[in-house]
C-alpha positions in Angstrom: 1.4 -127.6 -113.6 -0.8 -124.5 -113.6 -2.3 -123.3 -110.3 -6.0 -123.4 -109.5 -8.2 -121.1 -107.7 -11.3 -121.6 -105.6 -12.4 -121.1 -102.1 -10.3 -123.9 -100.7 -7.0 -122.8 -102.3 -7.7 -119.1 -101.4 -8.4 -120.1 -97.8 -5.1 -122.0 -97.4 -3.1 -120.0 -100.0 -2.1 -123.3 -101.8 -1.8 -124.1 -105.4 -3.9 -127.2 -105.7 -7.0 -128.2 -103.6 -5.2 -131.5 -102.4 -4.9 -132.0 -98.7 -2.9 -134.7 -97.0 -4.9 -136.0 -94.0 -3.4 -135.9 -90.5 -2.9 -139.6 -89.8 -1.6 -141.1 -86.6 1.8 -142.7 -87.0 2.1 -141.7 -90.6 2.1 -137.8 -91.0 5.0 -136.1 -89.3 6.8 -133.1 -90.5 8.6 -134.8 -93.3 5.3 -135.8 -95.1 3.6 -132.6 -94.2 6.4 -130.3 -95.6 6.8 -132.4 -98.8 3.1 -132.1 -99.6 3.1 -128.4 -98.9 6.2 -127.8 -100.9 4.5 -129.6 -103.9 1.6 -127.2 -103.8 -1.0 -129.0 -101.7 -1.6 -128.7 -98.0 0.3 -130.9 -95.6 -0.9 -131.7 -92.2 0.9 -132.9 -89.2 -1.0 -135.7 -87.4 -0.9 -134.8 -83.6 -3.1 -137.7 -82.6 0.0 -139.8 -81.9 2.0 -136.9 -80.4 2.5 -135.7 -76.9 2.8 -131.9 -76.7 6.6 -131.8 -76.7 6.8 -134.1 -79.8 4.2 -131.9 -81.5 6.2 -128.7 -80.9 9.2 -130.5 -82.4 7.3 -131.6 -85.5 5.9 -128.1 -86.0 9.3 -126.4 -85.7 10.9 -128.9 -88.1 8.1 -128.3 -90.6 8.5 -124.5 -90.5 12.2 -125.1 -91.2 11.5 -127.6 -94.2 8.9 -125.5 -96.0 7.9 -121.8 -96.4 4.5 -122.9 -97.7 1.4 -123.1 -95.5 0.9 -126.3 -93.5 -1.6 -127.4 -90.7 -2.1 -129.6 -87.8 -4.7 -132.2 -87.5 -6.2 -132.0 -84.0 -8.3 -134.8 -82.5 -10.4 -132.9 -79.9 -10.7 -135.9 -77.6 -7.1 -136.1 -77.0 -6.3 -136.1 -73.2 -3.8 -133.2 -73.5 -5.7 -131.1 -75.9 -5.3 -127.9 -73.9 -1.5 -128.1 -74.1 -1.6 -129.0 -77.8 -3.7 -126.0 -78.4 -1.4 -123.8 -76.6 1.7 -125.0 -78.5 -0.3 -124.6 -81.8 -0.9 -120.9 -80.8 2.6 -120.3 -79.5 4.3 -121.8 -82.7 2.1 -119.6 -85.0 0.3 -122.5 -86.8 -2.4 -120.9 -89.0 -4.4 -123.9 -90.2 -6.2 -126.5 -87.9 -8.1 -129.6 -89.1 -10.1 -130.7 -86.0 -11.7 -134.2 -85.6 -13.3 -136.5 -83.1 -15.2 -134.1 -80.9 -17.4 -131.0 -80.6 -16.1 -128.1 -82.9 -17.7 -125.6 -80.6 -15.2 -126.4 -77.8 -12.1 -124.8 -79.5 -13.0 -123.2 -82.7 -13.7 -119.7 -81.3 -10.4 -119.9 -79.2 -8.4 -120.7 -82.3 -10.1 -118.2 -84.6 -9.4 -115.5 -82.1 -5.7 -116.1 -82.8 -6.2 -115.8 -86.6 -6.2 -119.6 -87.2 -8.4 -121.1 -90.0 -10.3 -124.1 -88.6 -11.8 -127.1 -90.7 -13.7 -129.9 -89.0 -14.0 -133.4 -90.1 -17.7 -134.6 -90.2 -19.4 -137.9 -91.1 -23.0 -136.4 -91.5 -24.7 -133.2 -92.7 -26.0 -132.7 -89.2 -22.5 -132.4 -87.9 -21.4 -130.3 -90.8 -24.1 -127.8 -89.8 -22.9 -127.8 -86.2 -19.4 -127.1 -87.5 -20.6 -124.3 -89.6 -22.5 -122.8 -86.6 -19.4 -123.1 -84.5 -17.6 -120.8 -86.8 -15.5 -123.3 -88.8 -14.2 -122.1 -92.2 -14.7 -125.4 -94.0 -15.6 -129.0 -93.3 -14.2 -132.3 -94.5 -17.0 -134.7 -95.4 -15.5 -138.0 -94.8 -17.3 -141.0 -96.1 -17.6 -144.7 -94.8 -14.8 -145.7 -97.3 -12.1 -143.9 -95.2 -9.4 -145.5 -93.3 -8.9 -144.8 -89.5 -11.8 -143.8 -87.4 -15.1 -143.5 -89.2 -18.8 -142.5 -88.9 -21.1 -145.0 -87.4 -23.8 -144.2 -90.0 -21.7 -145.8 -92.7 -22.7 -143.1 -95.2 -20.6 -143.5 -98.4 -18.5 -140.5 -99.9 -20.8 -140.2 -102.9 -23.9 -139.8 -100.8 -22.3 -137.7 -98.0 -20.6 -135.1 -100.1 -23.7 -133.8 -102.0 -25.7 -133.9 -98.7 -23.1 -131.8 -96.8 -22.8 -129.5 -99.7 -26.5 -128.9 -99.6 -26.5 -128.4 -95.8 -23.8 -125.8 -95.4 -22.6 -122.6 -97.2 -19.0 -123.0 -96.2 -16.6 -124.9 -98.6 -16.7 -128.7 -98.4 -13.7 -131.0 -98.7 -14.4 -134.6 -99.8 -12.6 -137.5 -98.1 -13.0 -141.2 -97.9 -11.9 -143.5 -100.7 -10.1 -140.8 -102.8 -6.7 -141.6 -104.1 -6.7 -140.6 -107.8 -7.4 -137.5 -109.9 -10.4 -139.1 -111.5 -11.9 -139.6 -108.0 -11.0 -136.0 -107.3 -12.9 -134.9 -110.3 -16.0 -136.9 -109.3 -15.9 -135.4 -105.8 -15.8 -131.8 -107.2 -18.7 -132.6 -109.5 -20.6 -133.5 -106.5 -19.9 -130.1 -105.0 -16.7 -130.4 -103.1 -14.0 -127.8 -103.6 -11.2 -129.9 -102.7 -10.1 -133.5 -101.5 -8.4 -134.8 -98.4 -6.4 -138.1 -99.0 -4.9 -140.3 -96.3 -4.3 -143.8 -97.6 -2.6 -142.6 -100.8 -0.1 -140.6 -98.6 0.5 -143.5 -96.2 2.2 -145.2 -99.2 4.6 -142.3 -99.8 8.3 -142.2 -99.2 8.1 -139.4 -96.5 5.3 -141.0 -94.4 6.5 -142.1 -91.0 4.6 -145.3 -91.1 6.7 -148.5 -91.2 7.7 -150.0 -94.6 6.1 -153.3 -93.8 2.8 -151.4 -93.4 3.2 -149.4 -96.5 3.9 -152.6 -98.5 0.8 -154.2 -97.1 -1.2 -151.2 -98.3 0.2 -151.6 -101.7 -0.7 -155.3 -101.7 -4.3 -154.8 -100.5 -7.1 -156.3 -102.5 -10.8 -155.8 -102.6 -12.4 -157.0 -99.4 -9.1 -156.6 -97.3 -10.4 -153.9 -95.2 -13.5 -153.7 -93.0 -15.0 -151.3 -90.5 -14.8 -152.7 -86.9 -15.0 -151.8 -83.2 -18.2 -149.9 -83.6 -19.0 -150.2 -79.8 -15.8 -148.0 -79.2 -14.9 -145.7 -82.1 -15.5 -147.4 -85.5 -12.2 -148.0 -87.4 -11.4 -149.5 -90.8 -8.8 -152.1 -90.5 -6.8 -154.3 -92.9 -7.5 -157.9 -92.1 -4.9 -159.7 -89.9 -4.7 -161.7 -86.7 -5.7 -158.7 -84.6 -8.6 -158.0 -87.0 -9.8 -161.7 -86.4 -9.6 -161.3 -82.7 -11.7 -158.2 -82.9 -14.2 -159.8 -85.2 -14.6 -162.9 -83.0 -15.2 -160.7 -80.1 -17.8 -158.7 -81.7 -19.5 -161.8 -82.9 -19.8 -163.2 -79.4 -21.2 -159.9 -78.2 -18.1 -158.7 -76.2 -18.8 -155.8 -73.8 -17.3 -152.3 -74.4 -14.8 -153.1 -71.5 -13.7 -156.4 -73.1 -13.1 -154.5 -76.5 -11.1 -152.0 -74.7 -9.0 -154.6 -73.1 -8.5 -156.4 -76.5 -7.5 -153.1 -78.0 -5.0 -152.3 -75.2 -2.5 -149.6 -75.5 -0.2 -148.9 -78.3 -1.9 -151.3 -80.7 -2.0 -148.9 -83.6 1.7 -147.9 -83.0 2.7 -151.5 -83.1 1.2 -152.0 -86.4 1.5 -148.9 -88.3 4.7 -147.4 -86.9 6.6 -150.6 -85.7 5.5 -152.8 -88.6 4.0 -155.7 -86.7 1.6 -156.9 -89.3 -0.3 -159.7 -87.5 -0.8 -158.3 -84.0 -0.9 -154.6 -84.7 -3.8 -152.3 -85.7 -3.5 -151.5 -89.4 -5.8 -148.6 -90.3 -6.4 -147.9 -94.0 -9.1 -146.9 -96.5 -10.8 -149.1 -99.1 -9.0 -147.1 -101.7 -5.8 -148.9 -100.8 -6.9 -151.4 -103.6 -6.0 -148.7 -106.2 -2.7 -147.8 -104.6 0.1 -149.8 -106.4 3.3 -148.1 -105.6 5.1 -146.1 -102.8 6.1 -142.8 -104.3 7.5 -139.4 -103.2 4.7 -137.2 -101.8 5.4 -134.5 -104.5 5.0 -137.1 -107.2 1.7 -138.1 -105.7 0.5 -134.5 -105.8 1.7 -134.2 -109.4 0.1 -137.4 -110.5 -3.2 -136.7 -108.9 -3.4 -133.1 -110.3 -2.3 -134.2 -113.7 -5.0 -137.0 -113.8 -7.6 -134.7 -112.5 -7.0 -132.2 -115.4 -6.8 -135.0 -118.1 -10.1 -136.5 -116.7 -11.7 -133.0 -116.9 -10.4 -132.4 -120.4 -11.8 -135.8 -121.6 -15.2 -134.9 -120.1 -15.3 -131.6 -121.8 -14.3 -133.1 -125.1 -17.1 -135.6 -124.9 -19.6 -133.0 -123.9 
């Protein structure tokens, strides 16, 4: 497949503007290195890792690939200072930050020669990320899996709004799993895409096979945004989902919701494969995912479909 050049591929020194999201319990060094080796950008998801585990994954990823890779860094993580120190010490050159104020760490990271991208759910936060010195932003729409924006702005509305608000490159995310969707995102102004759900259903993802299979089997309406009193998260419907929905309908307090969520609920569902009482975070685009593939094949398929869709549009023009 021929390489491609724009501001995103140049920023990360990658062949294709395809980024694998840093997902808790799914994106360890195996997945990140496989995506990077295939010409995209792999990200280690540090949100489920203590500092020592993060260091281990970074070192293993460096051994497994000579290509660029990055770390997804949730800024609200309790040991964020230790994680940042490890990232600097291990020479990671790309950070995708999320869930917090980008002004807190961006300047520190950039002083060390690290490219910083921040995940946003609105054009207002995209402008704040640009003002904080971020090199690019990920505009993540309401369709996305995992934690989400309260505004419920869809990707097709959010991406052009963010592109209009900032001058730095924009990466589209939320509801993207195919090359056709990638082309549509780039027509709207994005210069790359970040995909999570599609890479959950990959052979290298560290998520449990039970969870991967559940993603492949998902149908329309099987996911819904929940827990807006805490941090909004899109979940596959199961017994835990029903408990959350019942609690929200009766007006449960924030403390009650925290107690219901408890500790380790996401690990139980996505990593350990407990499909009924675990938290199963996934995007709406799961309905388009029909198979569990090697990560390299996913990158190849998406890029091939992108080019075929682009050629078809040019022929029809």
